[in-house]
MARNUKOL-41626 format. One record per residue (C-alpha): x negated, y negated, z; residue number from 0. Coordinates in steps of 0.1 Angstrom, whole numbers, plus 2048, in hexadecimal, padded with zeros to 3 digits. Each point is the difference from the previous one (the first is absolute). Layout:
N
REC / px / py / pz / nr
REC / X / Y / Z / NUM
...
***
This chain:
230
REC / px / py / pz / nr
REC / 800 / 800 / 800 / 0
REC / 7E4 / 7E8 / 80A / 1
REC / 7EC / 80A / 7E2 / 2
REC / 81E / 7FB / 7E9 / 3
REC / 807 / 7DE / 810 / 4
REC / 7DB / 7F6 / 7FB / 5
REC / 801 / 80D / 7DC / 6
REC / 81F / 7EC / 7F8 / 7
REC / 7F1 / 7E0 / 80F / 8
REC / 7E0 / 805 / 7ED / 9
REC / 813 / 805 / 7E0 / 10
REC / 815 / 7E1 / 807 / 11
REC / 7E1 / 7EB / 806 / 12
REC / 7EF / 80D / 7E1 / 13
REC / 81F / 7FA / 7EB / 14
REC / 802 / 7DC / 80E / 15
REC / 7DC / 7F9 / 7F8 / 16
REC / 804 / 80D / 7DD / 17
REC / 81F / 7EA / 7FC / 18
REC / 7ED / 7E2 / 80D / 19
REC / 7E3 / 806 / 7E8 / 20
REC / 818 / 803 / 7E2 / 21
REC / 812 / 7E0 / 80C / 22
REC / 7DE / 7EE / 801 / 23
REC / 7F7 / 80B / 7DD / 24
REC / 822 / 7F5 / 7F3 / 25
REC / 7FD / 7DE / 811 / 26
REC / 7DE / 7FA / 7F1 / 27
REC / 80A / 80C / 7DE / 28
REC / 820 / 7EB / 7FD / 29
REC / 7EE / 7E2 / 80F / 30
REC / 7E7 / 802 / 7E4 / 31
REC / 81C / 806 / 7E7 / 32
REC / 810 / 7DF / 80B / 33
REC / 7DF / 7ED / 7FB / 34
REC / 7F8 / 801 / 826 / 35
REC / 80F / 7DE / 807 / 36
REC / 822 / 809 / 7F2 / 37
REC / 7FD / 824 / 80C / 38
REC / 7FA / 7FD / 825 / 39
REC / 823 / 7F4 / 80A / 40
REC / 814 / 81A / 7EC / 41
REC / 7E8 / 81C / 80A / 42
REC / 803 / 7F8 / 824 / 43
REC / 826 / 7FD / 7FE / 44
REC / 802 / 822 / 7EF / 45
REC / 7E9 / 810 / 819 / 46
REC / 814 / 7F4 / 81D / 47
REC / 821 / 80D / 7F1 / 48
REC / 7EF / 822 / 7FD / 49
REC / 7F1 / 7FE / 823 / 50
REC / 823 / 7F9 / 80E / 51
REC / 80E / 81E / 7EF / 52
REC / 7E3 / 815 / 80B / 53
REC / 802 / 7F8 / 825 / 54
REC / 826 / 807 / 7FF / 55
REC / 7FA / 822 / 7F1 / 56
REC / 80D / 7F9 / 7DD / 57
REC / 7E8 / 811 / 7E8 / 58
REC / 800 / 7F2 / 7DD / 59
REC / 7E8 / 805 / 7E2 / 60
REC / 7E5 / 7E8 / 809 / 61
REC / 7F3 / 7F4 / 7DE / 62
REC / 821 / 7FD / 7EF / 63
REC / 810 / 7ED / 81E / 64
REC / 7E2 / 7E9 / 803 / 65
REC / 801 / 7F7 / 7DB / 66
REC / 826 / 7FA / 802 / 67
REC / 7FD / 7EA / 81F / 68
REC / 7E2 / 7ED / 7F1 / 69
REC / 812 / 7F5 / 7E1 / 70
REC / 822 / 7FB / 812 / 71
REC / 7F0 / 7E9 / 819 / 72
REC / 7E6 / 7F0 / 7E9 / 73
REC / 810 / 7DD / 802 / 74
REC / 80A / 800 / 825 / 75
REC / 7DF / 810 / 809 / 76
REC / 7ED / 7E4 / 7F0 / 77
REC / 817 / 7E6 / 810 / 78
REC / 7F4 / 80E / 821 / 79
REC / 7DC / 809 / 7F6 / 80
REC / 7F5 / 7E1 / 7ED / 81
REC / 806 / 7E7 / 81C / 82
REC / 7EE / 817 / 818 / 83
REC / 7E2 / 801 / 7E9 / 84
REC / 800 / 7DA / 7FD / 85
REC / 802 / 7FC / 826 / 86
REC / 7E4 / 819 / 804 / 87
REC / 7E9 / 7EE / 7E7 / 88
REC / 808 / 7DE / 810 / 89
REC / 7F8 / 80D / 823 / 90
REC / 7E0 / 811 / 7F5 / 91
REC / 7F3 / 7E1 / 7EE / 92
REC / 809 / 7E9 / 81D / 93
REC / 7F0 / 818 / 819 / 94
REC / 7E0 / 801 / 7EB / 95
REC / 7FF / 7DA / 7FF / 96
REC / 808 / 7F8 / 824 / 97
REC / 7ED / 81D / 811 / 98
REC / 7E0 / 7F3 / 7EF / 99
REC / 802 / 7E0 / 814 / 100
REC / 7F4 / 7FC / 824 / 101
REC / 812 / 7E1 / 809 / 102
REC / 81E / 800 / 818 / 103
REC / 81A / 7F9 / 7E5 / 104
REC / 7F4 / 81D / 7EB / 105
REC / 801 / 818 / 81D / 106
REC / 824 / 7F5 / 809 / 107
REC / 80A / 804 / 7DB / 108
REC / 7EF / 823 / 7FF / 109
REC / 814 / 80B / 81F / 110
REC / 820 / 7F3 / 7F1 / 111
REC / 7F9 / 813 / 7DF / 112
REC / 7F9 / 820 / 814 / 113
REC / 821 / 7FD / 812 / 114
REC / 812 / 7FA / 7DF / 115
REC / 7EF / 81E / 7F1 / 116
REC / 80B / 816 / 81D / 117
REC / 823 / 7F4 / 7FD / 118
REC / 800 / 806 / 7DA / 119
REC / 7F1 / 823 / 805 / 120
REC / 81B / 808 / 819 / 121
REC / 81B / 7F4 / 7E9 / 122
REC / 7F2 / 814 / 7E3 / 123
REC / 801 / 820 / 815 / 124
REC / 825 / 7FC / 803 / 125
REC / 808 / 7F1 / 7DE / 126
REC / 800 / 81D / 7E9 / 127
REC / 80E / 81A / 819 / 128
REC / 81C / 7E7 / 805 / 129
REC / 804 / 7FF / 7DA / 130
REC / 803 / 826 / 7FF / 131
REC / 81B / 800 / 81B / 132
REC / 816 / 7E2 / 7FC / 133
REC / 812 / 7EE / 7E3 / 134
REC / 7F7 / 7DB / 804 / 135
REC / 7F6 / 7E3 / 7E9 / 136
REC / 7DB / 7F9 / 7FB / 137
REC / 7FF / 7E2 / 817 / 138
REC / 813 / 814 / 81B / 139
REC / 7E5 / 81B / 7FF / 140
REC / 7E5 / 7E6 / 808 / 141
REC / 815 / 7EF / 81A / 142
REC / 80C / 820 / 812 / 143
REC / 7DE / 811 / 7FF / 144
REC / 7EF / 7E1 / 80F / 145
REC / 81B / 7FE / 81B / 146
REC / 7FD / 825 / 807 / 147
REC / 7DA / 7FC / 804 / 148
REC / 804 / 7E4 / 819 / 149
REC / 81C / 810 / 814 / 150
REC / 7F1 / 823 / 803 / 151
REC / 7DC / 7F7 / 80A / 152
REC / 7F8 / 822 / 80D / 153
REC / 809 / 811 / 7DF / 154
REC / 7ED / 7E5 / 7ED / 155
REC / 7E1 / 806 / 816 / 156
REC / 802 / 825 / 7F8 / 157
REC / 803 / 7FA / 7DB / 158
REC / 7E3 / 7E8 / 800 / 159
REC / 7EB / 819 / 813 / 160
REC / 808 / 81B / 7E7 / 161
REC / 7F7 / 7E8 / 7E4 / 162
REC / 7DF / 7F7 / 810 / 163
REC / 7F8 / 825 / 806 / 164
REC / 808 / 808 / 7DC / 165
REC / 7E9 / 7E4 / 7F4 / 166
REC / 7E4 / 80C / 818 / 167
REC / 802 / 824 / 7F5 / 168
REC / 800 / 7F6 / 7DB / 169
REC / 7E2 / 7EA / 805 / 170
REC / 7EE / 81A / 813 / 171
REC / 809 / 81D / 7E8 / 172
REC / 805 / 7F0 / 7DE / 173
REC / 805 / 823 / 7F1 / 174
REC / 822 / 802 / 810 / 175
REC / 80E / 7E2 / 7ED / 176
REC / 809 / 812 / 7E0 / 177
REC / 813 / 81B / 813 / 178
REC / 80D / 7F2 / 821 / 179
REC / 7F6 / 7DB / 802 / 180
REC / 821 / 7F0 / 7F7 / 181
REC / 817 / 81E / 802 / 182
REC / 7F9 / 808 / 825 / 183
REC / 806 / 7DB / 809 / 184
REC / 821 / 800 / 7EC / 185
REC / 80C / 820 / 810 / 186
REC / 7F7 / 7F7 / 824 / 187
REC / 80E / 7DD / 7FF / 188
REC / 81F / 80C / 7ED / 189
REC / 806 / 81B / 81A / 190
REC / 7FC / 7E8 / 81D / 191
REC / 816 / 7E5 / 7F0 / 192
REC / 81B / 81A / 7FA / 193
REC / 801 / 807 / 825 / 194
REC / 7FE / 7DB / 80A / 195
REC / 81D / 7F8 / 7E8 / 196
REC / 815 / 81D / 80C / 197
REC / 7FB / 7F6 / 825 / 198
REC / 809 / 7DC / 7F7 / 199
REC / 81F / 80B / 7ED / 200
REC / 80C / 816 / 81D / 201
REC / 7FA / 7E4 / 819 / 202
REC / 813 / 7E7 / 7EB / 203
REC / 81D / 819 / 7FC / 204
REC / 801 / 805 / 825 / 205
REC / 800 / 7DB / 806 / 206
REC / 81D / 7FB / 7E8 / 207
REC / 813 / 81D / 810 / 208
REC / 7FD / 7F0 / 822 / 209
REC / 80B / 7DE / 7F3 / 210
REC / 81E / 810 / 7EF / 211
REC / 80A / 812 / 820 / 212
REC / 7FB / 7E1 / 815 / 213
REC / 816 / 7EB / 7E9 / 214
REC / 81B / 81B / 7FF / 215
REC / 801 / 800 / 826 / 216
REC / 805 / 7DA / 805 / 217
REC / 821 / 7F9 / 813 / 218
REC / 81B / 7EF / 7ED / 219
REC / 800 / 7E2 / 818 / 220
REC / 7DB / 7FA / 7F9 / 221
REC / 807 / 802 / 7DB / 222
REC / 81B / 7E6 / 803 / 223
REC / 7EA / 7E9 / 815 / 224
REC / 7E4 / 802 / 7E7 / 225
REC / 818 / 7F9 / 7E4 / 226
REC / 80D / 7E1 / 812 / 227
REC / 7DC / 7F2 / 801 / 228
REC / 7FB / 802 / 7DA / 229
***
């Protein structure tokens, strides 16, 4: 029984690692297919749709589904991805400029840019998983992901730690990048965000249920009194 359980867990782990490696290869291939700049957003959107299905146990043909989601979300994926790339370039250039200075103003500006970069990174960690889960307008994705990052600081800290760990591992072992570099980060952050969103949805549903119950139990006299104050 124990050996069967271990064998099943080992098989599940190996299957997940192979799946992540395939996802990584597809992400790189379709990013290049889109000319890199126009491929990053749609590839990331498609990857997170597949990650959401994977963590929920919905097995689908990986390559066919990835291609379909890539072309289906090409426009919206770029509407999300291009602004992020522009912000990333701006933050990088400004960091390079101000961090080279040793005066007090440059150091203050560098600290501000670092905080802005952390906030942007936290928002990015939620953005595409939110795209895979909810139907919103493009501006709402940016607004809701930034709000979620600010309101759930513990989850944002975990996602930032995972991102930093992924960057450290890829920098230390560059050979992993073609196989697990991006795919592992997409899978882990997507898995975490799915749980964060589920917990938040359940909490919101519970709050709404309590509010509805409370409103239904308000005495008629109190209702009349409130009506008279309107």
